[in-house]
C-alpha positions, 0 to 999 in steps of 0.5 A: 817173966817176959809177958810181965815185963811187956805189960809193965812197959805197955802200962808205963807208956799208957800212964805217960801218955795219959800224963802228957795228955793231961798237961796239954788239956791244962794248957801247960804244954802248948806245942812241940817243935824241933831244935833246928840248927839254922846255920846249917841251912845258911841263915844267921840270927838277928834280934830286934827290940821295939819301943812302942807307943801304948797299944790296946789289946786289939792293936797288940794282937794285930801286931803279933799276928803281923810279925808272925805271918808277914815278917816271919819272926821265929821268937816273939816276946813282950817284957817289962823293960824300958826302953823297949817293949817287945822283941823278935828273933829273925832268921835271914840269910842277909843283912838286906832282908833284916833291913826289909823286915825293918821297913815293913814294920816301920810302915806297919806301925808308923808313929806307934814305933818310937825306936828300935835296937838291932843285935846279931846273935853269934851263939845261941844255946838252949838248955832243958828245964832241969829245975822242973824235974828236980835235977840239981844241974844241967847234964846237956844242952844244945848250942847253935853256932856258925857252922858249915851249910849242909845241902838240902832241897825244897822238900827238906825245908818244907818238911822242917816248916811243918814240923816247926808248926807241930813236931808231932805231925805224922809222916802220913800227914806231911806226905799228904800236904807236900804230895811226896811218898811217905817213905821219902819223908821218913828218909829225909827226917832221918837224914836231917837228924843225922846231919844235926840240922834237927838237933832234937825235939822239945815241948813248949811249956807255959811256965806261968801255969807252973808259977815260974817267971822268965827273967832276961839277964844282960851281963856286962863285964870289965874284960872278956876274961870271965865269959868262958867261966860264966858260960861254964856256970850257965852250962850247969846251972838248973835255972838257966834256959837260954844263953846268947853271945851277941854283937851289940849291947852287952857281953853276954845274955842269960835267961833264967826261970825262977819262982819269984824275985827273991829266987832271982836275987839269990841267983844274981848275988850268987853270980856276982859273988862268983865272978868279980869281973861283972860290972853290971847285970840288967834284968827284966821279966819277959813272956814268949808269944811265939817260939819256933826255929824256922822263918 
């Protein structure tokens, strides 16, 4: 019996690996990344929206490459919401670093930049894509909120940077790139996980290939009484993938993924009916061009 169980376990692992490989070849899984608590590294989260003149394909690719490599944006997204064309998330240690990033972007775009908007993210919550697996509700989530800074060194940070580009990189490859012993790499990764700097690992999924659409919701309330109730709703709703509390613009931001506009309207109507304190919900669809958690 023990031998059969071992073989079944091996067969299961092979089948799982084969399915994952197939999803990668189909472009459904595009990357793997760690979820990092940037507050514990001494960073805060900022978001910039940009209203741009029309850019052709080459100009768009050039700008994305610039904000990726020169500005070190963690999240880059394009959306169909006026008056803004696109946005980025930045992880910085001071508002002066944000200011320098804005100066660089202004110099890069020149007259192409019409205006921009800045917000500070105080809470950043991430949920699993439970709707893809037939789960009726969320049973867990990860929340990035202001917390005590954890001591870390240059090697810790460099390990995190390599993992952020590809969370499946081997400890042997990290050891070779950073020129430190493999045993040191393994110990440091375990320590980063134990200290909850690394909160977990996720696959980056191209939801458009699964016929899903990402919608961003700005929720405006009559008072703050409903905020915790709406958070509780988001914590279990299978379509919610992100939640942000911010300083600036609206009271609460939620991202959902649904099949179509009809499914979105059903969700919005349910939300409005459940929470009478909602004054307005502004929404738009968006597409992520980059998603990592480290500058």
